[in-house]
N, C-alpha and C positions, 0 to 999 in steps of 0.2 A: 787201849784195852784194859779192861777192868782186872784186879787182882785175882778176883773169883775166876774169871775166864783162864787167867794163865795158871792158876792152881789146877784146874780141871784139865789143862793141857798137859801139864806135867805128870798128872796122875791118870793119863791117858782116857779121860772120861769125856772130853770134849770132841765135837765134830772136827774133820780135818780143816786145819786153818788155811786161810786164802795165801796167795804168793806174797801180797803185800803184807801180812801179817807176819809172815816167815822172815821176810827181809827185815821188817822192824825188830824182830827179836834178834836176828844175827846182828844187826847194827847196834842194838842195845847192849849186847853183850861183847862188843868190840871183836867180833870174829873176824879171823883173816878170810881171805877169799875161799881158800881150800876147806876151811871150817864152815863157812857159809854154804858152799856147794853141798858138803856132806849133810849139813842140816835139811837142806831142800829135798836131798835123795831120801832121808829118813822119813821126810813127810810125804814121799810119793810125788814129788814136783821135780820138774827139770830145772837146774840151775839158770839164773838169768845170766845173759852175755857179759862176758869179762872186758868187752870192747870200750872204746872211749866213751860210750854213752852211759856206763855203768854208774850208778848213783852210791855204789857201796863205799864207804869211806875207810881206809886201812886203819887198823888199831893203832899204829904209832901216831898218824896225824890227829885221830881222835883224842888221844892221851895228851897230846901238846895243847890242842884246843881247849880242853877240860881245866888246863892249868893258867888259862888267859882270862879268868872271869873279871879282873879289873882292867881288861884292855879291849879295845874294839878289834874283833878278828872275825874272819870267815873262811869257810872253805869252799872253793868253787871250781867249776869244771872248765874245761878249754873253751867252752863256749860262753864263759860268764854267768853260768847257773849257780845260784847259791844253795849248797846242799846243807850248811849248818853255820850258825852264827853264835857268838858268845851274847850274854845279855847286853853288854854294852856296845856290841856290835848292831844289835837290833834297835838300841836307842839312838845310834848315830844315824843308820841309813833306813830303819824301818825293817819290818820282817820281810826279807827278800825271798824266804823259802815258801811264801803263800801263793807265788804266782804259778799258773799251769800252763801247758801247752808251749807255743812259741814264745809267749812273754816270759818264761823262766829265764831266758837269755836276755842280759842287760844290752847286748849288741842289737837285739830285735826291739827291746822296749825303747831304746834311744830314738828310733824312728817312728815308733807308734803310740808312744804313750808320753805326752808333754810332760807329765809329772816326773818322769825319769830324769830329766834335765835340771830340774829345780834344786837338786841336791849339790850341784856344781856351779861355780861362779861362771857368768855368761862369757867372760872373755876366754875361757877354755873350751868352750863349745865347738868352735871350728875344728880345733886339733882332734877333739874326742871324736867328733864325727868321722875323720880321716882315720884315726885309730881303730875304731870298731870296724869300719869297712876293710881296712888293710888287714885286720885280724881274721875276719870272717873269709876273706880270699884266702889266707894262707891254710886255714883249717879245713875249707871245703876242698882244696887242691890236695892236701894231705890224705883226706878221708875218702875222697871219691865224689862221683856225681850221685850216688844214692844214699849219702850220708845224711845226718841231720843238718849239718853245717850247710850243705848244698841246698837241702829244702828251705832253710832259712833265707839264703841268698835269692832264690828264686821267688819267694813270697815277697821279699823287700824289692826286688828288682821290678817286679810287675806292679806294685802297689805304690811305690814312694820314689817321687823324683829326686828328692835330695840324695837319697842311697844310690839311685841309678847314675846321678851326676857325678858323684864320689867315686863311685865303683869304675867308671870310665876313666879315671885318672890312672888305673893300674898302679897303685902304690902297694908295696909290700915291705915288711920290716920295720914299720914303726913301732916304738917301744913307749910305754907309759911312763909319765914323769914319777920320779921316785918321792916327789913332794906333791901331794893332792891338796886341792882347796875345796873344801866343802862349805856350803851354806845352810846351815840347819836352822830349822824353823824356830827353835826356842833360844839357843845360844848363839846363833849368828855364824860368823865367819870362822872357819877352823883350818889351820894349816898343819898337815899332819904326814909324816913320813911313812910310806907303805914299803914294807919288808915282805919279800915272797920267800916260800919254801915250797919247793917241788917234791911231789911224791915220786919215789923212783919206779914204782911198779904201775901206776894209774896216771892219766892226765888230769890229776886233780893238784890244786895249788891251796896253800894256806896264806892269806893275806893278813898281815898284823899292821895295825895303824897305832902309831905313837906320835907324840908332840914332845918338844924339846924342853926337859924340866925347867920350871921357872918362867916359861912363856906364857902369853895370854892364851895360847891354844891349849897348853896344858892346864891353866887353871879352868877353862871352859869345859875340858873333859872331866875334870873333878866335879863340877857342876852337874854335868850330863849324868855322871854316875849316880848322883843324888836323886836327880829328877826321873831317871828311869825311862821307860818307853812312853 
């Protein structure tokens, strides 16, 4: 959105903005859900759903993320869809917000995009396969047969044998390791702790990746912050 267009919006000289534009304005101003909905109604639009598929990030979670510029961090949905990243988060994992459609979910990309696995060390792949299937099983059961999670399950079950075989193990309740092992194309192996902060109002999570001070991974993160994306 150009500065000129936003100025014309404020002065009521622009045409009615699209729903995507209104959502971007609401997110840019760190509006709460009630404030976002009010903005949509002022613009003559119906507010988006507040359900689990909502991409609107709470102001509190955004304020925390904004203070983590020197740390890899991201805000994700319950389906592993990245909504926002810090600059160092993009340098670590790439721009995960650029995906569209089903590929927005890491659980879907894991089975359909070979590049999704390159970031993780190979010995962790079997467990991560089970982890994502277990998670999709839980979310699809929680949200119901018409949910986005259920649609992802149906797509993968019909098209991917590895997913289908793992699904038939009926595993639930698997938890991600607190320590994650990344393989970065520029700095190599990284051992990072992952801390999770849950949003109390929406099924969003803030993931923060840190390395033990003085460790080799810590030094590599410092180098990555200089190299950038």
